[in-house]
PASEBA-1860 file (N, C-alpha, C; in nm, 3 decimals):
! residues 50
1> MSTPGRLS> 12.065/9.002/10.283/11.981/9.020/10.394/12.009/8.903/10.489 ~ 12.081/8.922/10.578/12.113/8.804/10.678/12.012/8.836/10.801 ~ 11.942/8.731/10.816/11.842/8.730/10.936/11.836/8.587/11.000 ~ 11.845/8.576/11.127/11.840/8.444/11.178/11.689/8.397/11.185 ~ 11.685/8.265/11.169/11.554/8.209/11.170/11.486/8.209/11.041 ~ 11.362/8.188/11.032/11.289/8.177/10.896/11.249/8.311/10.861 ~ 11.213/8.318/10.726/11.142/8.420/10.657/11.027/8.386/10.612 ~ 10.917/8.464/10.593/10.799/8.437/10.511/10.764/8.558/10.436
9> GLLLPLFS> 10.687/8.521/10.313/10.670/8.614/10.214/10.569/8.563/10.105 ~ 10.585/8.654/10.006/10.503/8.623/9.881/10.599/8.605/9.753 ~ 10.543/8.505/9.677/10.591/8.483/9.517/10.482/8.509/9.437 ~ 10.462/8.632/9.361/10.385/8.666/9.278/10.416/8.701/9.132 ~ 10.338/8.668/9.031/10.372/8.719/8.901/10.345/8.866/8.891 ~ 10.416/8.941/8.798/10.384/9.085/8.811/10.264/9.114/8.764 ~ 10.182/9.055/8.676/10.059/9.062/8.635/9.960/9.065/8.747 ~ 9.998/8.999/8.866/9.892/8.993/8.951/9.905/9.117/9.046
17> LRSRTDFG> 10.002/9.200/9.028/9.993/9.331/9.115/9.902/9.434/9.040 ~ 9.803/9.463/9.080/9.710/9.549/9.002/9.653/9.664/9.101 ~ 9.645/9.770/9.035/9.585/9.898/9.091/9.491/9.964/8.999 ~ 9.415/10.058/9.051/9.311/10.117/8.973/9.383/10.209/8.855 ~ 9.500/10.237/8.868/9.576/10.329/8.754/9.659/10.251/8.657 ~ 9.659/10.128/8.667/9.757/10.031/8.562/9.693/9.973/8.460 ~ 9.561/9.995/8.422/9.497/9.934/8.307/9.482/9.801/8.321 ~ 9.489/9.734/8.454/9.472/9.602/8.444/9.576/9.496/8.414
25> IGDFGAMD> 9.712/9.552/8.386/9.813/9.473/8.318/9.940/9.453/8.430 ~ 9.900/9.506/8.550/10.022/9.485/8.640/10.140/9.577/8.638 ~ 10.178/9.644/8.749/10.259/9.744/8.728/10.334/9.748/8.878 ~ 10.462/9.820/8.872/10.529/9.825/8.989/10.472/9.930/9.088 ~ 10.404/10.014/9.021/10.322/10.132/9.107/10.234/10.057/9.218 ~ 10.177/9.950/9.187/10.079/9.873/9.294/10.151/9.827/9.435 ~ 10.284/9.846/9.409/10.358/9.769/9.535/10.354/9.856/9.667 ~ 10.319/9.974/9.639/10.278/10.062/9.765/10.182/9.992/9.858
33> GLFAWMKA> 10.060/9.942/9.799/9.961/9.898/9.880/10.003/9.765/9.913 ~ 10.070/9.700/9.843/10.099/9.570/9.876/10.205/9.556/9.997 ~ 10.309/9.654/9.990/10.394/9.650/10.110/10.317/9.703/10.229 ~ 10.217/9.780/10.222/10.164/9.843/10.359/10.077/9.694/10.396 ~ 10.015/9.605/10.312/9.953/9.484/10.350/10.072/9.386/10.415 ~ 10.187/9.383/10.347/10.303/9.294/10.394/10.334/9.337/10.506 ~ 10.338/9.451/10.544/10.394/9.495/10.679/10.294/9.449/10.799 ~ 10.155/9.471/10.760/10.062/9.447/10.869/10.053/9.298/10.870
41> ARQRLLMV> 10.081/9.192/10.785/10.060/9.068/10.782/10.207/8.986/10.828 ~ 10.291/9.102/10.865/10.431/9.051/10.910/10.495/8.966/10.802 ~ 10.486/8.987/10.674/10.570/8.921/10.568/10.671/8.998/10.552 ~ 10.803/8.935/10.516/10.921/9.028/10.491/10.994/8.993/10.354 ~ 10.948/8.914/10.292/11.023/8.865/10.156/10.895/8.882/10.041 ~ 10.971/8.940/9.923/10.868/8.942/9.814/10.948/8.913/9.694 ~ 10.903/8.807/9.628/10.964/8.762/9.493/10.874/8.787/9.375 ~ 10.913/8.852/9.280/10.836/8.873/9.156/10.888/8.793/9.037
49> LP> 10.785/8.718/8.977/10.799/8.654/8.848/10.795/8.748/8.751 ~ 10.885/8.738/8.629/10.850/8.811/8.509/10.717/8.791/8.442
END
């Protein structure tokens, strides 16, 4: 991904991504809501810790 200038985004551990359907352990299914929020907040980079 080549972009001039700076990028901003989030660094999150996987267990912090939560939704009503993941039993509170974190899941990649919760990323849909996160991506919508990131787009509204103009954040372009997501890094996920194991």
